[in-house]
Structures are given as structure tokens and as C-alpha cells.
Wavefront OBJ file of the C-alpha trace (Angstrom):
o trace
v -1.303 -0.703 -3.982
v -2.551 2.628 -2.589
v -5.745 0.921 -1.366
v -3.798 -0.303 1.701
v -3.046 3.295 2.543
v -6.654 4.253 1.965
v -7.812 1.414 4.213
v -5.438 2.596 6.911
v -6.777 6.084 6.597
v -10.381 4.894 6.875
v -9.481 2.980 10.039
v -7.633 5.924 11.536
v -10.478 8.386 10.813
v -13.207 6.014 12.128
v -11.138 5.017 15.221
v -10.652 8.701 16.130
v -14.385 9.400 15.709
v -15.290 6.335 17.740
v -13.396 7.740 20.687
v -12.349 4.393 22.088
v -15.662 2.568 21.468
v -15.687 -0.702 19.577
v -16.688 -0.254 15.926
v -19.067 -2.881 14.529
v -19.635 -1.619 10.972
v -18.279 1.000 8.617
v -20.012 2.111 5.407
v -17.960 3.861 2.677
v -18.839 5.161 -0.799
v -16.346 4.549 -3.585
v -16.930 6.092 -6.986
v -16.189 3.858 -9.971
v -14.283 6.799 -11.517
v -12.226 7.460 -8.428
v -9.332 5.189 -9.362
v -9.820 3.271 -6.114
v -10.467 -0.428 -6.366
v -13.335 -1.313 -4.000
v -12.376 -5.019 -3.865
v -8.813 -4.077 -2.908
v -10.023 -1.780 -0.108
v -12.280 -4.593 1.151
v -9.272 -6.981 1.034
v -6.951 -4.536 2.897
v -9.476 -3.427 5.487
v -9.201 -6.414 7.802
v -5.385 -6.101 8.034
v -5.576 -2.356 8.539
v -8.124 -2.819 11.355
v -6.171 -5.470 13.180
v -5.310 -4.288 16.721
v -7.643 -1.278 16.553
v -11.214 -0.634 17.792
v -12.259 -1.636 14.278
v -10.900 -5.172 14.538
v -13.714 -7.552 13.514
v -15.849 -4.725 12.095
v -17.640 -5.319 8.824
v -17.011 -2.985 5.882
v -19.877 -2.129 3.617
v -18.827 -0.609 0.319
v -21.385 1.280 -1.816
v -20.082 1.759 -5.367
v -21.238 4.983 -7.005
v -21.757 4.921 -10.738
v -20.088 7.610 -12.866
v -22.274 10.377 -14.179
v -21.355 13.466 -16.221
v -22.854 16.456 -18.073
v -21.707 17.309 -21.557
v -20.451 20.846 -21.956
v -21.205 20.802 -25.703
v -24.888 19.622 -25.705
v -25.869 19.705 -21.990
v -27.003 16.136 -21.723
v -26.405 14.207 -18.512
v -25.470 10.528 -18.875
v -23.899 7.530 -17.145
v -20.087 7.522 -17.538
v -18.663 4.098 -17.211
v -15.057 5.354 -17.775
v -13.247 8.674 -18.374
v -12.663 7.645 -22.027
v -16.410 7.451 -22.739
v -17.626 10.324 -24.918
v -21.091 11.867 -24.916
v -23.527 10.570 -27.485
v -22.922 13.807 -29.434
v -19.184 12.786 -29.622
v -17.823 15.412 -27.288
v -15.437 14.628 -24.443
v -15.829 18.006 -22.801
v -17.505 16.622 -19.670
v -18.187 17.821 -16.151
v -18.253 14.933 -13.687
v -21.380 14.770 -11.495
v -20.791 11.553 -9.690
v -18.394 8.666 -9.412
v -15.270 10.312 -7.958
v -16.424 9.849 -4.332
v -14.374 8.313 -1.549
v -16.427 8.997 1.571
v -16.948 7.426 4.995
v -20.730 7.572 5.144
v -21.551 5.815 8.461
v -20.219 3.833 11.342
v -21.914 1.692 13.939
v -20.249 1.647 17.375
v -21.000 0.108 20.750
v -22.824 2.332 23.218
v -20.841 4.002 26.024
v -21.548 2.475 29.354
l 1 2 3 4 5 6 7 8 9 10 11 12 13 14 15 16 17 18 19 20 21 22 23 24 25 26 27 28 29 30 31 32 33 34 35 36 37 38 39 40 41 42 43 44 45 46 47 48 49 50 51 52 53 54 55 56 57 58 59 60 61 62 63 64 65 66 67 68 69 70 71 72 73 74 75 76 77 78 79 80 81 82 83 84 85 86 87 88 89 90 91 92 93 94 95 96 97 98 99 100 101 102 103 104 105 106 107 108 109 110 111 112
């Protein structure tokens, strides 16, 4: 399960950016074509955050739909999976969205 490693990396990156402040909330974007299971990241996050400034923080996951442009006909369309061809039948596709794995925001306590 590589999602545990991903959760640990999210915690490490956010903890470093928080510079010792307590983290209340983290928002990440996970593309549906990224190969990362959002539910598994959510499940692993609490364990990965234990004993860090992120302990008790909430994790908001925004799932990004897959989109692609067909190199044969130029149409842009939703891409539910990599095996989905364009309506013209071509599978020569350029991904436009859905491969993301980004930390978008974090909410931290103020410095006093």
C-alpha cells in the first residue's frame, strides 16, 4: 500500500511548512487517474500524523476528474480511466487533468 508512504510524505511536507505550529486542516488534490486511492490516503493520514504537529488535523481530499484531448480529432473529453478511448475510437490521448497529487492548502494556528 503506497498510500501510507504518500500520507507520510504529506505529513512531513506540511509539518516542515508549518514550522512548529499546530496544523488544523490539510487540503490535498488527488486525480482519479493518478493511481492513488483517496480513501486509502484518508485512512492512513491519521496514523501518519500521530505524534506530529498534524495530530488531530482534518484531511480534506478533493478528487480531480480525468480529462484528455484526443490527438487524432482534437476533442477534449472526460476520461474515467486510461483504457477509455475517444468517441472517434482513438486512444492517442494527451492527459489534461486527473493525474494530480498536490497539497493545496493548510490551516495552522497563529504564532503567539
